[in-house]
C-alpha positions as a printed Julia matrix, in Angstrom:
333×3 Matrix{Float64}:
 -12.74   12.94   18.66
  -9.65   11.83   20.52
  -7.09    9.82   18.54
  -4.33    7.39   19.39
  -1.25    7.03   17.2
   0.19    3.58   16.62
   3.71    4.17   15.36
   5.99    7.15   15.9
   6.48    7.72   12.19
   7.85   10.46    9.96
   4.6    10.68    7.99
   2.64   11.27   11.17
   5.05   13.98   12.32
   5.26   15.73    8.95
   1.65   15.43    7.79
  -0.98   13.52    9.74
  -0.71   15.01   13.24
  -1.06   18.5    11.82
  -3.98   17.41    9.64
  -5.78   15.87   12.6
  -5.4    19.03   14.61
  -6.43   21.21   11.69
  -9.61   19.13   11.47
 -10.35   19.81   15.14
  -9.17   16.45   16.43
  -7.18   15.77   19.6
  -4.07   13.59   19.38
  -4.13   12.09   22.86
  -1.82    9.1    23.0
   1.02    7.28   21.26
   2.25    3.7    21.15
   5.5     2.64   19.52
   7.67   -0.45   19.63
  10.58    1.79   20.62
   9.63    3.32   24.0
  12.6     5.7    24.2
  11.92    7.05   20.72
   8.22    7.29   21.53
   8.84    9.52   24.54
  11.08   11.9    22.62
   8.6    11.93   19.74
   5.63   12.6    22.0
   7.43   15.46   23.7
   8.29   17.02   20.33
   4.74   16.6    19.02
   2.89   17.65   22.18
   1.27   14.27   22.82
   0.43   13.81   26.48
   0.3    10.02   26.93
   2.81    7.4    25.8
   2.0     3.7    26.15
   4.63    1.0    25.89
   1.86   -1.56   25.36
  -0.72   -1.19   22.63
  -3.43   -2.7    24.81
  -3.04    0.14   27.3
  -3.66    2.75   24.6
  -6.65    0.8    23.3
  -8.08    0.46   26.81
  -8.69    4.22   26.98
 -12.46    4.59   26.42
 -12.04    8.22   25.38
 -10.03    7.33   22.27
 -12.4     6.91   19.34
  -9.97    6.21   16.5
  -6.4     5.17   15.84
  -4.0     6.04   13.06
  -1.6     3.17   12.3
   1.72    4.1    10.69
   4.05    1.42   12.02
   6.12   -0.77    9.72
   4.03   -2.82    7.34
   4.34   -6.23    8.98
   2.73   -4.89   12.17
  -0.41   -3.4    10.61
  -2.58   -6.51   10.69
  -2.26   -7.38   14.36
  -2.47   -3.75   15.45
  -5.56   -3.07   13.35
  -7.34   -6.19   14.55
  -6.6    -5.23   18.15
  -7.96   -1.73   17.55
 -11.13   -3.08   15.98
 -11.59   -5.53   18.85
 -11.34   -2.54   21.2
 -14.07   -0.71   19.28
 -11.88    1.93   17.63
 -12.26    3.31   14.12
  -9.07    2.78   12.09
  -7.11    4.85    9.59
  -4.24    2.63    8.42
  -1.23    3.39    6.28
  -0.7     1.53    3.04
  -0.03   -1.22    2.34
  -2.59   -2.56    4.77
  -0.77   -5.84    5.35
   1.76   -8.27    3.93
  -0.82  -10.4     2.09
  -4.21   -9.85    0.5
  -5.78  -12.4     2.86
  -4.5   -10.52    5.91
  -5.72   -7.18    4.59
  -9.14   -8.55    3.7
  -9.47  -10.04    7.18
  -8.76   -6.65    8.76
 -11.46   -5.0     6.68
 -14.03   -7.73    7.32
 -13.43   -7.47   11.07
 -14.12   -3.73   11.02
 -17.23   -4.16    8.87
 -18.56   -6.82   11.22
 -18.0    -4.48   14.17
 -19.69   -1.55   12.43
 -16.51    0.53   12.51
 -14.97    2.8     9.87
 -11.77    1.38    8.39
  -9.87    3.56    5.92
  -6.6     3.38    3.99
  -4.4     6.47    3.95
  -4.1     6.75    0.18
  -3.48   10.5     0.21
  -3.11   11.08   -3.53
  -6.8    10.55   -4.26
  -7.48   13.39   -1.81
  -5.62   15.94   -3.95
  -7.42   18.57   -5.99
  -5.43   17.67   -9.09
  -6.36   13.99   -9.08
 -10.01   14.77   -8.36
 -10.08   17.31  -11.2
  -8.66   14.74  -13.64
 -11.15   12.11  -12.53
 -13.96   14.6   -13.13
 -12.69   15.3   -16.66
 -12.6    11.59  -17.45
 -16.08   11.02  -16.02
 -17.43   13.95  -18.01
 -16.16   12.36  -21.23
 -13.76   15.19  -22.05
 -11.18   12.81  -23.55
 -13.62   10.18  -24.8
 -12.95    6.5   -24.28
  -9.76    6.02  -22.24
  -7.1     4.15  -24.17
  -4.13    4.3   -21.8
  -2.73    5.71  -18.59
   0.98    6.28  -17.98
   2.05    6.73  -14.35
   5.59    7.86  -13.57
   6.44    8.02   -9.9
  10.22    7.7    -9.84
  11.75    9.78   -7.07
  14.92    9.97   -5.0
  14.21    8.63   -1.53
  15.64   11.09    1.01
  18.13    9.7     3.53
  15.84   10.12    6.54
  13.24    7.82    4.92
  15.57    5.02    3.85
  16.06    2.62    6.77
  13.64   -0.32    6.62
  12.15    0.78    3.27
  15.34   -0.2     1.45
  16.86   -2.78    3.8
  14.17   -4.9     5.43
  12.0    -7.21    3.35
  10.5    -8.66    6.51
   9.13   -5.26    7.5
   7.57   -4.78    4.06
  10.35   -2.76    2.45
  10.81   -2.15   -1.25
   9.53    0.33   -3.8
   6.62   -1.9    -4.83
   4.82   -1.92   -1.45
   5.83    1.7    -0.89
   5.0     3.4    -4.22
   3.5     0.89   -6.67
   0.67    0.41   -4.19
  -0.04    4.16   -4.42
  -0.02    4.07   -8.21
  -2.44    1.15   -8.17
  -4.82    3.26   -6.12
  -4.37    6.23   -8.47
  -5.23    4.1   -11.5
  -8.3     2.63   -9.8
  -9.4     6.08   -8.64
  -8.99    7.77  -12.02
 -10.38    5.01  -14.22
 -12.95    3.44  -11.91
 -11.89   -0.13  -12.65
  -9.53   -2.77  -11.3
  -6.49   -4.13  -13.16
  -7.0    -7.69  -14.39
  -3.44   -8.8   -15.12
   0.12   -7.44  -14.99
   3.57   -7.99  -16.47
   6.57   -6.45  -14.74
  10.27   -6.11  -14.11
  12.1    -4.87  -11.02
  15.68   -4.12  -10.09
  18.0    -2.99   -7.33
  20.68   -0.35   -7.83
  22.47   -0.82   -4.52
  20.76    1.93   -2.55
  19.66   -0.73   -0.08
  19.86   -4.46    0.47
  17.41   -7.28   -0.03
  14.56   -5.36   -1.7
  13.83   -3.79   -5.08
  14.29   -0.05   -5.52
  12.86    0.28   -9.05
   9.97   -1.34  -10.9
   8.18   -1.03  -14.23
   4.94   -2.76  -15.12
   2.06   -2.85  -17.59
  -1.47   -3.59  -16.45
  -4.5    -4.74  -18.44
  -7.82   -3.15  -17.47
 -11.29   -4.69  -18.0
 -12.19   -1.9   -20.45
  -9.2    -2.73  -22.63
  -7.25    0.34  -21.52
  -3.57   -0.25  -20.74
  -1.68    1.18  -17.77
   2.09    1.69  -17.72
   3.61    2.28  -14.3
   7.16    3.23  -13.26
   8.31    3.57   -9.65
  11.76    4.11   -8.19
  13.65    5.31   -5.13
  16.74    6.25   -7.15
  15.78    8.95   -9.7
  16.66   12.45   -8.43
  15.56   14.4   -11.52
  12.85   12.3   -13.17
   9.84   14.23  -11.95
   6.5    12.56  -11.4
   2.99   12.64  -12.77
   0.66   10.82  -15.11
  -0.85   11.03  -18.58
  -4.33    9.84  -19.51
  -4.88    9.35  -23.23
  -8.32    8.96  -24.74
  -9.88    8.7   -28.18
 -10.79   12.41  -28.11
  -8.08   14.0   -25.99
  -5.27   13.67  -23.49
  -4.63   14.9   -19.95
  -1.11   15.7   -18.79
  -0.64   15.98  -15.01
   2.89   16.96  -13.98
   4.36   17.13  -10.49
   1.16   15.88   -8.89
   2.38   12.65   -7.25
   3.31   14.46   -4.08
   2.16   14.98   -0.53
   1.77   18.7    -1.22
  -0.91   20.28   -3.45
   1.55   21.03   -6.25
   1.82   20.52  -10.0
  -0.11   21.41  -13.1
  -2.77   19.75  -15.23
  -3.32   20.34  -18.96
  -6.15   19.12  -21.19
  -5.33   18.68  -24.9
  -8.11   18.14  -27.46
  -8.82   19.09  -31.05
  -9.78   22.53  -29.7
  -6.25   23.1   -28.39
  -4.51   23.16  -25.03
  -6.07   24.39  -21.79
  -4.77   24.57  -18.25
  -7.05   22.79  -15.8
  -7.55   24.59  -12.48
  -7.79   22.59   -9.27
  -8.11   23.44   -5.57
  -4.88   23.54   -3.58
  -6.2    22.12   -0.32
  -4.13   20.02    2.1
  -4.38   16.37    1.02
  -4.24   15.0     4.54
  -6.8    17.4     5.96
  -9.12   16.33    3.14
  -8.55   12.68    4.01
  -9.23   13.27    7.71
 -12.33   15.31    6.88
 -13.68   12.5     4.69
 -12.9     9.98    7.44
 -14.77   12.03   10.04
 -17.75   12.33    7.73
 -17.83    8.55    7.43
 -17.67    8.16   11.22
 -20.61   10.56   11.45
 -22.58    8.47    8.94
 -22.08   10.86    6.04
 -20.62    8.51    3.43
 -17.33    6.69    2.99
 -13.73    7.68    3.69
 -11.68    8.84    0.72
 -10.07    5.41    0.43
 -11.9     2.56    2.12
 -10.38   -0.6     3.5
 -11.57   -2.34    0.35
  -9.58    0.17   -1.7
  -6.52   -0.71    0.38
  -7.0    -4.41   -0.24
  -7.26   -3.8    -3.99
  -4.14   -1.63   -4.22
  -2.18   -4.23   -2.24
  -3.4    -6.98   -4.57
  -2.13   -5.1    -7.61
   1.25   -4.38   -6.0
   1.73   -8.0    -4.97
   0.85   -9.14   -8.5
   3.47   -6.72   -9.87
   6.12   -8.1    -7.53
   5.26  -11.7    -8.41
   5.26  -10.94  -12.15
   8.67   -9.28  -11.8
  10.02  -12.14   -9.69
   8.87  -14.9   -12.04
   8.86  -13.19  -15.41
   5.34  -14.54  -15.9
   2.14  -12.54  -16.49
   0.04  -12.55  -13.33
  -3.71  -12.33  -12.87
  -4.49  -10.0    -9.96
  -5.99  -11.94   -7.05
  -8.23   -9.6    -5.03
  -9.26  -12.36   -2.64
 -12.93  -11.55   -3.18
 -14.05  -15.16   -3.11
 -12.73  -15.6     0.43
């Protein structure tokens, strides 16, 4: 299948373009709001066509799918235009600025019979899938709690709008908390009901939060503790799942590379958990292509993207107001 890129992004250059090509796909065209940057980017990435207008890219009948990695406030209109043009869509998280916008994008694709996926890469990793399998197999018994720690030090080349532009969807909550929401949903198979939270800004940027901590209540009664930051150079990342009959410790696994280690601890002792070290993005593209071919769903559906956004927005509102928030998934709309 031929693909069009919407957004000349770092994530596309470092991960997604290579994954598309590794999966046998052709990256044919690029659209960006910065035409000069787009031409330099396309030349560096070996992309033949550059379109200053999105409608010109979407008018190409040979393009079957688009990958959207523009700034967050642009996702909705770009995705709706792609769907209207009959293209399958893989969209970066968060899908939109509001739950209603994100849900509308997904409904439009469903009505058109098109595949719409969210690029939640972490659920494509061997480590996360191995932990989910352990939980499903009952190896730790009833889950009591999950602790997610995803505090990193944002490298200079990724700062820009993420730490300075609230209007573009900047801030650690839409950037990382949304990922952790998807991880919790993926591992536990249930949606958070309510959240309490705090957030802060250290001065790395302006106008948006760069650190957040929150606690989520799950329908099963399990509790989730989540910590995200752009300002922690040595904190490490990972998660712990604690059950009535055991615990799982996953260290260094909240990454775009297949790294880290997983350990299962029960009354029988400690055991390293093996997991496949495949490329997360190639796995995501492979799952997407299977869905296009009628072979199931993408790794993270559009509905998954709506849910992770809903949790992140509830965290931000709880932190802003100091009041416990029920998570509004917009499912009655």
